[in-house]
C-alpha positions in Angstrom: 0.0 0.0 0.0 1.0 3.3 -0.8 1.4 5.8 2.1 -0.7 8.8 1.7 0.6 12.2 2.6 -2.7 13.9 2.2 -2.0 15.1 -1.3 -3.5 13.7 -4.5 -0.4 14.2 -6.6 2.3 11.8 -6.1 5.7 13.2 -5.1 7.6 14.1 -8.0 10.7 16.1 -8.5 11.4 18.0 -5.4 12.9 20.8 -7.4 10.0 21.2 -9.6 7.6 24.0 -8.8 4.1 23.0 -8.4 1.8 24.2 -11.0 -0.6 26.8 -9.7 -4.0 25.9 -9.4 -6.4 27.8 -11.5 -8.9 30.0 -9.7 -12.4 29.9 -10.7 -13.7 33.0 -12.4 -15.7 35.4 -10.3 -19.1 36.5 -11.2 -19.9 40.2 -11.9 -21.6 40.5 -8.5 -18.6 39.0 -6.9 -16.4 41.5 -8.8 -18.5 44.4 -7.6 -18.5 43.3 -4.0 -14.8 42.6 -4.2 -14.3 46.0 -5.8 -16.4 47.7 -3.2 -14.5 45.9 -0.5 -11.2 46.9 -1.9 -12.4 50.5 -2.4 -13.7 50.6 1.1 -10.4 49.2 2.4 -8.5 51.8 0.4 -10.8 54.5 1.8 -10.3 53.2 5.3 -6.6 53.1 4.7 -6.7 56.7 3.3 -8.7 58.0 6.3 -6.3 56.3 8.6 -3.3 57.6 6.8 -4.9 61.1 6.8 -5.7 60.9 10.4 -2.2 59.7 11.2 -0.8 62.5 9.1 -3.1 65.1 10.8 -2.1 63.7 14.2 1.5 63.9 13.3 1.0 67.4 12.0 -0.8 68.4 15.2 1.9 66.8 17.2 4.5 68.7 15.2 2.5 72.0 15.8 2.0 71.1 19.4 5.7 70.5 19.8 6.4 73.7 17.9 4.0 75.7 20.0 5.4 74.1 23.2 8.9 74.9 22.0 7.8 78.5 21.2 6.1 78.6 24.6 9.3 77.2 26.2 11.4 79.7 24.3 9.0 82.5 25.3 9.1 81.4 28.9 12.9 81.3 28.7 13.0 84.8 27.2 10.5 86.1 29.8 12.4 84.3 32.5 15.6 85.9 31.2 13.9 89.3 31.2 12.5 88.8 34.7 15.9 87.6 35.8 17.5 90.6 34.3 14.9 92.9 35.9 15.3 91.1 39.2 19.0 91.5 38.9 18.6 95.2 38.1 16.1 95.6 40.9 18.5 93.8 43.2 21.3 96.1 42.1 18.9 99.1 42.4 17.9 97.9 45.9 21.4 97.5 46.9 22.3 100.8 45.5 19.3 102.4 47.3 20.3 100.6 50.5 23.9 101.8 50.0 22.6 105.3 49.3 20.3 105.2 52.3 23.1 104.0 54.5 25.3 106.8 53.1 22.5 109.3 53.6 21.9 108.1 57.1 25.6 108.3 57.8 25.7 111.8 56.2 22.7 112.8 58.3 24.3 111.4 61.4 27.6 113.2 60.6 25.6 116.4 59.8 23.7 116.1 63.1 26.9 115.6 65.0 28.5 118.5 63.2 25.3 120.6 63.9 25.4 119.6 67.6 29.1 120.4 67.8 28.5 123.8 66.0 25.5 124.4 68.2 27.5 123.7 71.3 30.4 125.8 70.0 28.0 128.6 69.2 26.4 128.3 72.6 29.8 128.3 74.3 30.9 131.2 72.1 27.7 133.1 72.8 28.2 132.5 76.6 31.7 133.6 76.3 30.7 136.7 74.4 28.0 137.5 76.9 30.5 136.9 79.7 33.1 139.2 78.1 30.4 141.7 77.3 29.1 141.7 80.8 32.7 142.0 82.1 33.3 144.9 79.7 30.0 146.5 80.8 30.9 145.9 84.5 34.4 147.4 83.8 32.8 150.3 82.0 30.3 150.8 84.7 33.1 150.6 87.3 35.2 153.0 85.4 32.2 155.3 84.9 31.3 155.0 88.6 34.9 155.7 89.5 35.0 158.7 87.2 31.7 160.0 88.5 32.7 159.4 92.1 35.9 161.4 91.5 34.6 164.0 89.1 31.0 164.5 90.1 29.6 167.3 92.2 29.5 166.6 95.9 27.7 169.2 97.9 28.3 169.2 101.7 27.0 171.4 104.5 29.4 173.5 106.4 28.8 175.1 109.8 26.0 177.7 109.5 26.9 181.4 109.6 25.3 183.4 112.4 25.6 187.1 112.9 23.6 189.8 114.7 22.2 192.6 112.6 20.2 195.7 113.4 16.9 196.1 111.9 15.6 199.7 111.5 11.9 200.4 111.7 9.6 203.3 112.6 9.1 201.8 116.1 12.9 201.7 116.7 15.9 199.6 116.1 15.9 195.9 117.0 18.6 193.3 117.0 18.0 190.1 115.1 20.1 187.1 114.2 20.8 186.4 110.5 21.5 182.8 110.0 22.8 181.3 106.7 23.2 177.7 105.6 26.6 177.3 103.9 27.0 174.8 101.1 30.2 173.7 99.6 30.6 171.8 96.3 33.7 169.7 97.0 33.5 168.0 93.6 35.4 169.0 90.4 32.2 169.6 88.3 29.2 171.8 88.9 26.1 170.9 90.9 23.1 171.6 88.6 19.5 172.4 89.4 20.2 172.4 93.1 17.3 173.1 95.5 17.8 173.7 99.2 15.8 174.2 102.4 17.1 175.7 105.7 15.4 176.2 109.0 16.2 177.1 112.6 13.8 176.6 115.5 13.7 176.0 119.3 12.3 172.5 119.8 12.0 170.0 122.7 13.3 167.2 120.4 14.9 166.8 117.0 12.7 167.8 114.1 10.4 165.1 112.9 10.2 164.1 109.2 7.5 166.6 108.2 9.2 169.5 110.1 12.6 168.5 108.6 11.4 168.6 105.0 9.5 171.9 105.4 7.0 173.4 103.0 7.7 173.2 99.3 7.2 177.0 98.8 10.0 177.6 101.3 12.6 175.9 99.0 15.3 178.0 97.2 17.1 176.9 94.0 20.7 177.5 93.2 23.7 176.6 91.1 27.0 175.7 92.7 30.1 175.6 90.7 33.1 173.2 91.4 35.1 174.0 94.6 32.7 176.8 95.4 31.3 177.7 98.8 27.9 179.3 98.6 25.4 180.6 101.2 21.7 180.0 100.9 19.0 182.6 101.5 19.4 183.8 105.1 16.7 183.5 107.8 16.1 186.0 110.6 15.5 185.1 114.2 14.8 187.2 117.2 17.7 188.2 119.4 16.6 185.7 122.1 17.1 182.8 119.7 20.9 182.9 120.1 21.3 185.4 122.9 24.0 184.0 125.2 22.4 185.8 128.2 19.0 184.1 127.7 18.6 180.4 127.7 15.6 178.6 126.1 13.0 177.1 128.3 13.7 173.8 130.1 13.9 170.8 127.9 14.1 172.9 124.7 17.1 173.3 122.4 18.1 175.4 119.4 18.1 173.3 116.2 19.3 174.3 112.7 18.8 171.9 109.8 18.5 171.8 106.1 18.9 169.7 103.0 19.9 170.1 99.3 18.9 168.1 96.2 20.9 168.5 93.0 22.1 166.9 89.8 25.6 166.3 88.6 26.8 166.9 85.0 26.8 163.2 84.0 23.8 161.9 82.0 21.3 159.5 83.4 22.4 159.8 87.0 20.2 159.9 90.1 19.3 163.0 92.1 21.7 163.5 94.9 20.6 164.4 98.4 22.6 166.0 101.2 21.0 166.5 104.7 22.3 168.1 107.9 20.9 168.7 111.4 22.7 170.6 114.2 21.9 171.4 117.8 23.5 174.4 119.5 25.7 173.1 122.2 27.4 176.3 123.5 28.2 179.9 122.7 31.3 181.9 123.2 31.4 185.7 123.2 34.8 187.3 122.7 35.8 190.7 124.1 35.5 192.1 120.6 31.9 191.2 120.7 32.3 188.3 118.2 30.1 185.4 119.1 31.1 181.9 118.1 28.5 179.1 118.1 29.4 175.5 118.7 27.1 172.7 117.4 26.7 169.0 117.7 25.1 166.7 115.2 21.6 165.4 115.6 21.0 161.7 115.8 19.4 161.7 112.3 19.6 163.7 109.0 23.4 163.9 108.7 23.8 161.9 105.5 24.1 161.8 101.7 22.2 160.0 99.0 21.1 156.4 99.8 22.6 156.7 103.3 19.6 158.9 104.2 16.6 156.9 105.4 14.2 159.2 103.7 16.1 159.3 100.4 13.2 158.2 98.2 10.7 160.6 99.7 13.3 163.5 99.5 13.8 162.7 95.8 10.1 162.7 95.1 9.7 166.0 96.9 12.5 167.5 94.8 10.8 166.3 91.6 7.5 167.8 92.7 9.2 171.1 93.3 10.9 171.0 89.8 7.5 170.2 88.2 5.9 173.1 90.0 8.7 175.5 88.9 
């Protein structure tokens, strides 16, 4: 028996190609279906190819756009980085400038404080020197005024008996003069004076000492000049050595003078005196010499006088009245 290999044709030459089997002819309907199938396959293949191409094209554009976006981002980042760098530099420069300004301000403030302190110290020193100069000038002026100004002092009053003639007969009275001496080297200006003599139990009080304003005389006394005031007359009994005043009564002579010196803006000067008759001596020639003691008050000059302010005010009232 022959072994069968499943083929109808016996084995032949192994190097001989088998003869292709003939295909049966297709019918027109089969051709149409086959054509449609092939056409549909080609359309599907075309759509797929187109879709693949569109996808690839989209991918390319997407890659390009992403690349452009990346490039733009890099450019923007570079710009931002440059701006940040510039801002950092500007900030550092501003900080440096601020520190420099603060340092300059501190230096200026320190300099100002030093200048202020120097100016304050300088001003204090100028004021001190000015005050010292003013004090020196005032001292010099005071010294000059004290040496050169008028200085009116009261000397011992002059007393002399005189005969007064009248229709009823001759009578003897005492003429008493206050004597003023300007011991200074300049004139005493606008001098007003008052002089009085009375028998009193005690020293004259303040009102009696000042007297009435209409009893005040005015005078001008030159330097180194001795000048008498207006005389007053008293009865012979006032200084009669043979007649004593009543018990507990004494003979008082007093007066005062107010005057200006020649220097501008100086105060009114005041000189006061008060004497009490202590004894009388009559010489063989008939000359009588009176001896006086000082009262307890009213022998003074200027501010040494307790009533200086009131005396100055009275002198001003008299000048206004004149």
